[in-house]
Biopython code that builds the backbone (N, CA, C, O; Angstrom):
import numpy as np
from Bio.PDB.StructureBuilder import StructureBuilder

atoms = [
    (1, "MET", "N", (0.606, -1.519, -0.137)),
    (1, "MET", "CA", (0.096, 0.208, 0.030)),
    (1, "MET", "C", (1.408, 1.186, -0.029)),
    (1, "MET", "O", (2.586, 0.986, 0.268)),
    (2, "LYS", "N", (0.354, 2.908, -0.794)),
    (2, "LYS", "CA", (1.266, 3.570, -0.529)),
    (2, "LYS", "C", (0.102, 4.355, -0.396)),
    (2, "LYS", "O", (-1.003, 4.220, -0.923)),
    (3, "LEU", "N", (0.768, 5.666, 0.836)),
    (3, "LEU", "CA", (0.248, 6.250, 1.672)),
    (3, "LEU", "C", (1.164, 7.564, 1.267)),
    (3, "LEU", "O", (2.361, 7.762, 1.474)),
    (4, "GLU", "N", (0.001, 8.539, 0.499)),
    (4, "GLU", "CA", (1.538, 9.999, 0.302)),
    (4, "GLU", "C", (0.851, 11.012, 0.809)),
    (4, "GLU", "O", (-0.362, 11.137, 0.638)),
    (5, "LEU", "N", (1.614, 11.865, 1.512)),
    (5, "LEU", "CA", (1.814, 12.353, 2.089)),
    (5, "LEU", "C", (2.522, 14.226, 2.432)),
    (5, "LEU", "O", (3.708, 14.393, 2.714)),
    (6, "HIS", "N", (1.810, 15.063, 2.356)),
    (6, "HIS", "CA", (2.486, 16.380, 1.614)),
    (6, "HIS", "C", (3.157, 16.764, 2.937)),
    (6, "HIS", "O", (2.555, 16.356, 3.931)),
    (7, "PHE", "N", (4.897, 17.852, 3.280)),
    (7, "PHE", "CA", (4.699, 18.278, 4.819)),
    (7, "PHE", "C", (5.658, 19.761, 3.823)),
    (7, "PHE", "O", (5.984, 19.816, 2.637)),
    (8, "THR", "N", (5.802, 20.514, 4.679)),
    (8, "THR", "CA", (5.733, 21.552, 4.202)),
    (8, "THR", "C", (7.193, 21.955, 5.728)),
    (8, "THR", "O", (6.855, 21.668, 6.876)),
    (9, "ASP", "N", (8.392, 22.471, 5.535)),
    (9, "ASP", "CA", (9.106, 22.391, 6.108)),
    (9, "ASP", "C", (8.985, 23.328, 7.671)),
    (9, "ASP", "O", (9.804, 23.734, 8.496)),
    (10, "ARG", "N", (8.067, 23.364, 7.577)),
    (10, "ARG", "CA", (7.119, 23.841, 9.500)),
    (10, "ARG", "C", (6.836, 22.828, 10.043)),
    (10, "ARG", "O", (7.279, 22.540, 11.155)),
    (11, "ASP", "N", (5.934, 21.979, 9.279)),
    (11, "ASP", "CA", (5.793, 20.721, 9.537)),
    (11, "ASP", "C", (6.492, 19.995, 9.989)),
    (11, "ASP", "O", (6.145, 19.428, 11.025)),
    (12, "ILE", "N", (8.358, 19.586, 9.119)),
    (12, "ILE", "CA", (8.942, 19.076, 10.023)),
    (12, "ILE", "C", (9.735, 19.962, 10.892)),
    (12, "ILE", "O", (10.231, 19.326, 11.823)),
    (13, "GLU", "N", (9.968, 20.988, 10.899)),
    (13, "GLU", "CA", (10.830, 21.270, 12.830)),
    (13, "GLU", "C", (9.824, 20.722, 13.045)),
    (13, "GLU", "O", (10.063, 19.597, 13.484)),
    (14, "ARG", "N", (8.720, 20.935, 12.962)),
    (14, "ARG", "CA", (8.084, 20.043, 15.063)),
    (14, "ARG", "C", (7.959, 18.585, 15.239)),
    (14, "ARG", "O", (7.550, 18.007, 16.246)),
    (15, "ILE", "N", (8.484, 17.907, 13.795)),
    (15, "ILE", "CA", (8.626, 16.661, 14.328)),
    (15, "ILE", "C", (9.748, 16.341, 14.834)),
    (15, "ILE", "O", (9.647, 15.284, 15.457)),
    (16, "TRP", "N", (11.132, 16.926, 14.856)),
    (16, "TRP", "CA", (12.264, 16.190, 15.319)),
    (16, "TRP", "C", (12.366, 17.510, 16.527)),
    (16, "TRP", "O", (11.666, 18.522, 16.555)),
    (17, "ASN", "N", (13.723, 17.028, 17.699)),
    (17, "ASN", "CA", (13.544, 17.714, 18.334)),
    (17, "ASN", "C", (14.951, 18.056, 19.330)),
    (17, "ASN", "O", (14.925, 18.142, 20.557)),
    (18, "THR", "N", (15.885, 18.183, 18.652)),
    (18, "THR", "CA", (17.445, 18.020, 17.697)),
    (18, "THR", "C", (18.054, 17.573, 17.392)),
    (18, "THR", "O", (18.400, 16.402, 17.547)),
    (19, "ALA", "N", (18.481, 18.530, 16.723)),
    (19, "ALA", "CA", (19.729, 18.499, 15.958)),
    (19, "ALA", "C", (20.886, 18.915, 16.234)),
    (19, "ALA", "O", (21.142, 19.459, 17.308)),
    (20, "CYS", "N", (22.049, 18.651, 14.979)),
    (20, "CYS", "CA", (23.459, 18.497, 15.621)),
    (20, "CYS", "C", (23.931, 18.250, 14.230)),
    (20, "CYS", "O", (23.164, 17.828, 13.365)),
    (21, "ARG", "N", (25.779, 18.633, 13.904)),
    (21, "ARG", "CA", (26.265, 17.758, 13.293)),
    (21, "ARG", "C", (26.699, 16.922, 13.625)),
    (21, "ARG", "O", (27.106, 16.688, 14.763)),
    (22, "GLY", "N", (26.729, 15.992, 12.327)),
    (22, "GLY", "CA", (26.735, 14.162, 12.178)),
    (22, "GLY", "C", (27.883, 13.812, 13.112)),
    (22, "GLY", "O", (28.948, 13.926, 12.506)),
    (23, "PHE", "N", (28.098, 13.298, 14.792)),
    (23, "PHE", "CA", (28.474, 12.753, 15.243)),
    (23, "PHE", "C", (29.221, 10.869, 15.273)),
    (23, "PHE", "O", (29.973, 10.255, 16.030)),
    (24, "LEU", "N", (28.460, 10.544, 13.969)),
    (24, "LEU", "CA", (28.783, 9.226, 14.028)),
    (24, "LEU", "C", (29.837, 8.091, 13.681)),
    (24, "LEU", "O", (29.852, 6.860, 13.719)),
    (25, "ALA", "N", (30.688, 9.080, 13.333)),
    (25, "ALA", "CA", (32.124, 8.178, 13.030)),
    (25, "ALA", "C", (32.726, 8.318, 14.451)),
    (25, "ALA", "O", (33.310, 7.336, 14.911)),
    (26, "GLU", "N", (32.635, 9.460, 15.193)),
    (26, "GLU", "CA", (33.409, 9.238, 16.100)),
    (26, "GLU", "C", (32.588, 8.286, 17.786)),
    (26, "GLU", "O", (33.077, 8.412, 18.909)),
    (27, "GLN", "N", (31.908, 7.822, 17.617)),
    (27, "GLN", "CA", (30.393, 7.552, 18.551)),
    (27, "GLN", "C", (29.982, 6.163, 17.971)),
    (27, "GLN", "O", (29.270, 5.335, 18.538)),
    (28, "LYS", "N", (30.469, 6.072, 16.928)),
    (28, "LYS", "CA", (29.914, 4.443, 16.056)),
    (28, "LYS", "C", (28.982, 3.478, 17.132)),
    (28, "LYS", "O", (27.845, 3.097, 16.858)),
    (29, "ASP", "N", (29.653, 3.183, 18.330)),
    (29, "ASP", "CA", (28.870, 2.157, 19.771)),
    (29, "ASP", "C", (27.995, 2.287, 20.251)),
    (29, "ASP", "O", (27.288, 1.403, 20.734)),
    (30, "ARG", "N", (27.758, 3.751, 20.242)),
    (30, "ARG", "CA", (26.359, 4.598, 20.686)),
    (30, "ARG", "C", (25.113, 4.222, 19.667)),
    (30, "ARG", "O", (24.117, 3.841, 20.283)),
    (31, "PHE", "N", (24.986, 4.250, 18.376)),
    (31, "PHE", "CA", (24.508, 3.891, 17.784)),
    (31, "PHE", "C", (23.569, 2.530, 17.242)),
    (31, "PHE", "O", (24.216, 1.484, 17.303)),
    (32, "GLU", "N", (22.584, 2.421, 16.880)),
    (32, "GLU", "CA", (22.360, 0.917, 16.119)),
    (32, "GLU", "C", (21.588, 1.294, 15.199)),
    (32, "GLU", "O", (20.568, 1.918, 15.495)),
    (33, "VAL", "N", (21.990, 0.917, 13.497)),
    (33, "VAL", "CA", (20.941, 1.515, 12.230)),
    (33, "VAL", "C", (20.093, 0.373, 12.569)),
    (33, "VAL", "O", (20.074, -0.748, 13.078)),
    (34, "VAL", "N", (19.587, 1.039, 12.154)),
    (34, "VAL", "CA", (18.042, 0.549, 11.360)),
    (34, "VAL", "C", (17.558, 0.443, 10.372)),
    (34, "VAL", "O", (16.844, -0.521, 10.094)),
    (35, "SER", "N", (17.767, 1.234, 9.712)),
    (35, "SER", "CA", (17.452, 1.351, 7.848)),
    (35, "SER", "C", (18.820, 1.796, 7.407)),
    (35, "SER", "O", (19.378, 2.551, 8.203)),
    (36, "THR", "N", (19.396, 1.531, 6.454)),
    (36, "THR", "CA", (20.006, 1.922, 5.847)),
    (36, "THR", "C", (21.797, 2.206, 6.250)),
    (36, "THR", "O", (21.762, 3.419, 6.455)),
    (37, "THR", "N", (23.041, 1.850, 6.433)),
    (37, "THR", "CA", (23.793, 2.173, 6.774)),
    (37, "THR", "C", (24.447, 3.800, 6.025)),
    (37, "THR", "O", (24.337, 4.271, 4.893)),
    (38, "PRO", "N", (24.941, 4.157, 6.933)),
    (38, "PRO", "CA", (24.741, 5.667, 6.357)),
    (38, "PRO", "C", (26.961, 5.463, 6.016)),
    (38, "PRO", "O", (27.824, 4.696, 6.443)),
    (39, "ASP", "N", (26.944, 6.395, 5.262)),
    (39, "ASP", "CA", (28.604, 6.218, 4.629)),
    (39, "ASP", "C", (29.236, 7.444, 5.115)),
    (39, "ASP", "O", (28.713, 8.558, 5.096)),
    (40, "GLY", "N", (30.473, 7.135, 5.579)),
    (40, "GLY", "CA", (31.455, 8.219, 6.394)),
    (40, "GLY", "C", (31.584, 9.749, 5.762)),
    (40, "GLY", "O", (32.721, 10.208, 5.658)),
    (41, "ARG", "N", (30.663, 10.402, 5.416)),
    (41, "ARG", "CA", (30.533, 12.028, 4.888)),
    (41, "ARG", "C", (29.648, 13.251, 6.327)),
    (41, "ARG", "O", (28.825, 13.127, 7.234)),
    (42, "GLU", "N", (30.619, 14.488, 5.629)),
    (42, "GLU", "CA", (29.605, 15.047, 6.654)),
    (42, "GLU", "C", (28.414, 15.003, 7.207)),
    (42, "GLU", "O", (27.662, 14.814, 6.250)),
    (43, "SER", "N", (27.774, 15.062, 8.171)),
    (43, "SER", "CA", (25.818, 14.806, 7.836)),
    (43, "SER", "C", (25.380, 15.456, 9.000)),
    (43, "SER", "O", (25.881, 15.901, 10.032)),
    (44, "THR", "N", (24.275, 15.359, 8.480)),
    (44, "THR", "CA", (23.279, 15.867, 10.248)),
    (44, "THR", "C", (22.783, 15.813, 10.995)),
    (44, "THR", "O", (22.228, 16.848, 11.363)),
    (45, "MET", "N", (22.610, 14.614, 11.760)),
    (45, "MET", "CA", (22.087, 14.282, 12.474)),
    (45, "MET", "C", (20.811, 14.994, 13.364)),
    (45, "MET", "O", (21.127, 16.010, 13.983)),
    (46, "TYR", "N", (18.977, 14.402, 13.505)),
    (46, "TYR", "CA", (17.734, 15.070, 13.853)),
    (46, "TYR", "C", (17.364, 13.803, 14.660)),
    (46, "TYR", "O", (17.121, 12.767, 14.041)),
    (47, "TRP", "N", (17.320, 13.826, 15.754)),
    (47, "TRP", "CA", (16.531, 13.304, 17.127)),
    (47, "TRP", "C", (15.378, 13.421, 17.270)),
    (47, "TRP", "O", (14.899, 14.521, 17.545)),
    (48, "CYS", "N", (14.567, 12.242, 17.114)),
    (48, "CYS", "CA", (13.041, 12.356, 16.625)),
    (48, "CYS", "C", (12.327, 11.796, 17.497)),
    (48, "CYS", "O", (11.518, 10.980, 17.054)),
    (49, "GLY", "N", (12.356, 12.007, 18.938)),
    (49, "GLY", "CA", (11.866, 11.218, 19.995)),
    (49, "GLY", "C", (12.002, 8.453, 20.078)),
    (49, "GLY", "O", (12.837, 7.552, 20.160)),
    (50, "GLU", "N", (10.964, 8.605, 20.002)),
    (50, "GLU", "CA", (10.885, 7.178, 20.095)),
    (50, "GLU", "C", (9.876, 6.692, 19.228)),
    (50, "GLU", "O", (9.420, 5.594, 19.547)),
    (51, "ASN", "N", (9.285, 7.368, 17.942)),
    (51, "ASN", "CA", (8.416, 7.060, 17.398)),
    (51, "ASN", "C", (9.376, 7.130, 15.839)),
    (51, "ASN", "O", (9.978, 7.960, 15.157)),
    (52, "TYR", "N", (9.039, 5.659, 15.842)),
    (52, "TYR", "CA", (10.084, 5.419, 14.237)),
    (52, "TYR", "C", (9.570, 5.721, 13.012)),
    (52, "TYR", "O", (10.086, 5.468, 11.923)),
    (53, "LEU", "N", (8.224, 6.435, 13.293)),
    (53, "LEU", "CA", (7.718, 6.880, 11.673)),
    (53, "LEU", "C", (8.444, 8.145, 12.111)),
    (53, "LEU", "O", (9.558, 8.297, 11.610)),
    (54, "HIS", "N", (8.026, 9.054, 12.932)),
    (54, "HIS", "CA", (8.906, 10.587, 13.051)),
    (54, "HIS", "C", (10.121, 10.520, 12.400)),
    (54, "HIS", "O", (10.591, 11.340, 11.612)),
    (55, "ALA", "N", (10.783, 9.061, 12.946)),
    (55, "ALA", "CA", (12.751, 9.810, 11.873)),
    (55, "ALA", "C", (12.499, 9.460, 10.537)),
    (55, "ALA", "O", (13.420, 9.860, 9.825)),
    (56, "MET", "N", (11.466, 8.772, 9.800)),
    (56, "MET", "CA", (11.001, 7.819, 9.281)),
    (56, "MET", "C", (10.524, 9.128, 7.807)),
    (56, "MET", "O", (10.880, 8.982, 6.638)),
    (57, "ILE", "N", (9.685, 10.288, 8.332)),
    (57, "ILE", "CA", (9.746, 11.082, 7.672)),
    (57, "ILE", "C", (9.920, 12.051, 7.419)),
    (57, "ILE", "O", (9.470, 12.662, 6.450)),
    (58, "VAL", "N", (11.116, 12.676, 8.817)),
    (58, "VAL", "CA", (11.614, 12.857, 8.113)),
    (58, "VAL", "C", (13.341, 12.568, 7.208)),
    (58, "VAL", "O", (13.796, 13.154, 6.226)),
    (59, "ALA", "N", (13.776, 11.750, 7.816)),
    (59, "ALA", "CA", (15.111, 10.838, 6.783)),
    (59, "ALA", "C", (14.364, 11.109, 5.317)),
    (59, "ALA", "O", (15.085, 11.106, 4.320)),
    (60, "GLY", "N", (12.737, 11.376, 5.143)),
    (60, "GLY", "CA", (12.205, 11.057, 3.359)),
    (60, "GLY", "C", (11.944, 12.797, 3.349)),
    (60, "GLY", "O", (10.987, 13.254, 2.725)),
    (61, "TYR", "N", (12.362, 13.191, 3.681)),
    (61, "TYR", "CA", (12.148, 14.370, 3.731)),
    (61, "TYR", "C", (12.831, 14.998, 3.476)),
    (61, "TYR", "O", (12.624, 15.958, 2.734)),
    (62, "MET", "N", (14.203, 14.632, 4.123)),
    (62, "MET", "CA", (15.772, 15.261, 4.016)),
    (62, "MET", "C", (15.988, 14.573, 2.201)),
    (62, "MET", "O", (16.791, 15.016, 1.380)),
    (63, "LYS", "N", (15.307, 13.767, 2.049)),
    (63, "LYS", "CA", (15.802, 12.316, 1.065)),
    (63, "LYS", "C", (15.103, 13.005, -0.148)),
    (63, "LYS", "O", (15.639, 13.008, -1.256)),
    (64, "GLN", "N", (13.761, 13.654, 0.114)),
    (64, "GLN", "CA", (13.602, 13.988, -1.277)),
    (64, "GLN", "C", (14.184, 15.801, -1.490)),
    (64, "GLN", "O", (14.812, 16.589, -2.196)),
    (65, "LYS", "N", (13.850, 15.724, -0.975)),
    (65, "LYS", "CA", (14.029, 17.806, -0.648)),
    (65, "LYS", "C", (15.723, 18.275, -1.091)),
    (65, "LYS", "O", (15.950, 19.170, -1.905)),
    (66, "HIS", "N", (16.699, 17.561, -0.454)),
    (66, "HIS", "CA", (17.728, 17.945, -0.485)),
    (66, "HIS", "C", (18.486, 16.941, -1.473)),
    (66, "HIS", "O", (19.556, 17.365, -1.910)),
    (67, "ILE", "N", (18.041, 15.549, -1.922)),
    (67, "ILE", "CA", (18.363, 14.509, -3.241)),
    (67, "ILE", "C", (20.039, 14.115, -2.186)),
    (67, "ILE", "O", (21.003, 13.672, -2.809)),
    (68, "VAL", "N", (20.150, 14.346, -0.652)),
    (68, "VAL", "CA", (20.796, 13.123, 0.079)),
    (68, "VAL", "C", (20.655, 12.058, 0.198)),
    (68, "VAL", "O", (19.655, 11.541, -0.300)),
    (69, "PRO", "N", (21.652, 11.239, 0.949)),
    (69, "PRO", "CA", (21.916, 9.700, 1.397)),
    (69, "PRO", "C", (21.075, 10.001, 2.961)),
    (69, "PRO", "O", (21.158, 11.048, 3.602)),
    (70, "VAL", "N", (20.162, 8.612, 3.394)),
    (70, "VAL", "CA", (19.317, 8.792, 4.507)),
    (70, "VAL", "C", (19.850, 7.618, 4.942)),
    (70, "VAL", "O", (20.146, 6.599, 4.318)),
    (71, "ALA", "N", (19.997, 8.103, 6.954)),
    (71, "ALA", "CA", (19.213, 6.139, 7.606)),
    (71, "ALA", "C", (18.845, 7.074, 8.878)),
    (71, "ALA", "O", (19.018, 8.213, 9.311)),
    (72, "ILE", "N", (18.155, 5.706, 9.224)),
    (72, "ILE", "CA", (17.955, 5.963, 10.026)),
    (72, "ILE", "C", (18.153, 4.842, 11.801)),
    (72, "ILE", "O", (17.777, 3.679, 11.949)),
    (73, "LEU", "N", (18.582, 5.400, 12.454)),
    (73, "LEU", "CA", (19.275, 4.815, 13.669)),
    (73, "LEU", "C", (18.757, 5.023, 15.146)),
    (73, "LEU", "O", (17.938, 5.930, 15.297)),
    (74, "TRP", "N", (19.046, 4.466, 15.989)),
    (74, "TRP", "CA", (18.960, 4.309, 17.021)),
    (74, "TRP", "C", (19.269, 4.468, 18.279)),
    (74, "TRP", "O", (19.260, 3.424, 18.932)),
    (75, "ASP", "N", (19.701, 5.998, 19.171)),
    (75, "ASP", "CA", (20.885, 6.241, 20.206)),
    (75, "ASP", "C", (20.063, 5.581, 21.450)),
    (75, "ASP", "O", (18.937, 5.713, 21.931)),
    (76, "THR", "N", (21.661, 4.505, 21.815)),
    (76, "THR", "CA", (21.263, 3.551, 23.006)),
    (76, "THR", "C", (21.709, 4.306, 23.871)),
    (76, "THR", "O", (22.189, 3.767, 24.868)),
    (77, "ILE", "N", (21.702, 5.828, 23.784)),
    (77, "ILE", "CA", (22.272, 6.585, 24.986)),
    (77, "ILE", "C", (20.822, 7.401, 25.338)),
    (77, "ILE", "O", (20.075, 7.237, 26.302)),
    (78, "GLU", "N", (20.746, 8.017, 24.586)),
    (78, "GLU", "CA", (19.376, 9.314, 24.270)),
    (78, "GLU", "C", (18.242, 8.239, 24.043)),
    (78, "GLU", "O", (17.386, 8.822, 23.377)),
    (79, "HIS", "N", (17.853, 7.003, 24.273)),
    (79, "HIS", "CA", (16.859, 5.608, 23.498)),
    (79, "HIS", "C", (16.061, 7.209, 22.738)),
    (79, "HIS", "O", (15.499, 8.136, 23.321)),
    (80, "GLU", "N", (16.288, 7.025, 21.457)),
    (80, "GLU", "CA", (15.076, 7.637, 20.575)),
    (80, "GLU", "C", (15.736, 7.442, 19.201)),
    (80, "GLU", "O", (16.933, 7.728, 19.243)),
    (81, "TYR", "N", (15.365, 7.095, 18.166)),
    (81, "TYR", "CA", (15.415, 7.470, 17.150)),
    (81, "TYR", "C", (16.194, 8.728, 16.849)),
    (81, "TYR", "O", (16.166, 9.569, 17.748)),
    (82, "VAL", "N", (16.971, 9.063, 15.626)),
    (82, "VAL", "CA", (17.722, 9.471, 14.898)),
    (82, "VAL", "C", (17.961, 9.257, 13.770)),
    (82, "VAL", "O", (18.572, 8.231, 13.471)),
    (83, "ALA", "N", (17.339, 10.626, 12.313)),
    (83, "ALA", "CA", (17.220, 11.292, 11.605)),
    (83, "ALA", "C", (18.553, 11.779, 10.778)),
    (83, "ALA", "O", (18.795, 12.965, 10.552)),
    (84, "TRP", "N", (19.518, 10.501, 10.290)),
    (84, "TRP", "CA", (21.162, 11.209, 9.567)),
    (84, "TRP", "C", (20.994, 10.910, 7.495)),
    (84, "TRP", "O", (20.768, 10.193, 6.520)),
    (85, "VAL", "N", (21.324, 12.097, 8.060)),
    (85, "VAL", "CA", (21.215, 13.427, 6.592)),
    (85, "VAL", "C", (22.524, 13.176, 6.749)),
    (85, "VAL", "O", (23.347, 13.162, 7.665)),
    (86, "GLY", "N", (22.466, 12.920, 5.223)),
    (86, "GLY", "CA", (24.391, 13.012, 4.518)),
    (86, "GLY", "C", (24.049, 14.689, 3.711)),
    (86, "GLY", "O", (23.534, 15.034, 2.647)),
    (87, "LYS", "N", (24.751, 15.514, 5.068)),
    (87, "LYS", "CA", (24.452, 16.944, 4.534)),
    (87, "LYS", "C", (25.149, 17.640, 5.665)),
    (87, "LYS", "O", (24.525, 17.538, 6.722)),
    (88, "GLU", "N", (26.068, 18.197, 5.727)),
    (88, "GLU", "CA", (26.100, 19.554, 7.068)),
    (88, "GLU", "C", (25.240, 20.736, 6.735)),
    (88, "GLU", "O", (24.747, 21.352, 5.790)),
    (89, "LEU", "N", (25.413, 20.683, 9.090)),
    (89, "LEU", "CA", (24.431, 21.655, 9.496)),
    (89, "LEU", "C", (24.315, 23.032, 9.079)),
    (89, "LEU", "O", (23.587, 23.902, 9.556)),
    (90, "GLU", "N", (25.177, 23.113, 8.071)),
    (90, "GLU", "CA", (25.230, 24.586, 8.257)),
    (90, "GLU", "C", (24.336, 25.249, 7.094)),
    (90, "GLU", "O", (23.895, 26.395, 7.184)),
    (91, "VAL", "N", (24.110, 24.376, 5.958)),
    (91, "VAL", "CA", (22.855, 24.464, 4.607)),
    (91, "VAL", "C", (21.980, 23.512, 5.096)),
    (91, "VAL", "O", (21.683, 23.151, 3.957)),
    (92, "ILE", "N", (21.195, 22.669, 5.911)),
    (92, "ILE", "CA", (20.584, 22.553, 5.834)),
    (92, "ILE", "C", (19.928, 23.548, 7.326)),
    (92, "ILE", "O", (18.978, 24.325, 7.420)),
    (93, "GLY", "N", (20.648, 23.206, 8.029)),
    (93, "GLY", "CA", (20.687, 24.535, 9.464)),
    (93, "GLY", "C", (20.202, 25.900, 9.174)),
    (93, "GLY", "O", (19.957, 26.507, 10.217)),
    (94, "ALA", "N", (19.929, 26.755, 7.822)),
    (94, "ALA", "CA", (19.449, 27.957, 7.377)),
    (94, "ALA", "C", (18.084, 27.879, 7.620)),
    (94, "ALA", "O", (17.224, 28.570, 8.167)),
    (95, "GLU", "N", (18.174, 26.616, 6.928)),
    (95, "GLU", "CA", (16.785, 26.111, 6.472)),
    (95, "GLU", "C", (15.887, 25.879, 8.387)),
    (95, "GLU", "O", (15.033, 26.600, 8.904)),
    (96, "TYR", "N", (16.385, 24.942, 8.800)),
    (96, "TYR", "CA", (15.139, 24.297, 10.131)),
    (96, "TYR", "C", (15.792, 24.514, 11.276)),
    (96, "TYR", "O", (15.218, 23.985, 12.228)),
    (97, "LEU", "N", (16.900, 25.162, 11.588)),
    (97, "LEU", "CA", (17.374, 25.898, 12.729)),
    (97, "LEU", "C", (17.524, 27.056, 12.946)),
    (97, "LEU", "O", (17.957, 27.428, 14.037)),
]
sb = StructureBuilder()
sb.init_structure("model")
sb.init_model(0)
sb.init_chain("A")
sb.init_seg("    ")
for serial, (resi, resn, name, xyz) in enumerate(atoms, 1):
    if name == "N":
        sb.init_residue(resn, " ", resi, " ")
    sb.init_atom(name, np.array(xyz, "f"), 0.0, 1.0, " ", f" {name:<3s}", serial, name[0])
structure = sb.get_structure()
């Protein structure tokens, strides 16, 4: 089944709660890969709470809008899903932070 939803930048801002430059390479043991293994590029990480669907929406939106690789991770310290986006915060930050 295909479900088509349309989101604005503002809608996406309301889904994630924290964002920062990616640090996956420095703390690999902290994160479990849920979907798609992230590559080693510069990135931004968006914490989306305990709801997998929120991370899936944020990752999908960023992938489609910015044509970048994305992955969904589980943060074993904060106990929430993270949308990993293969683009630096400065690029996305002007629009989202």
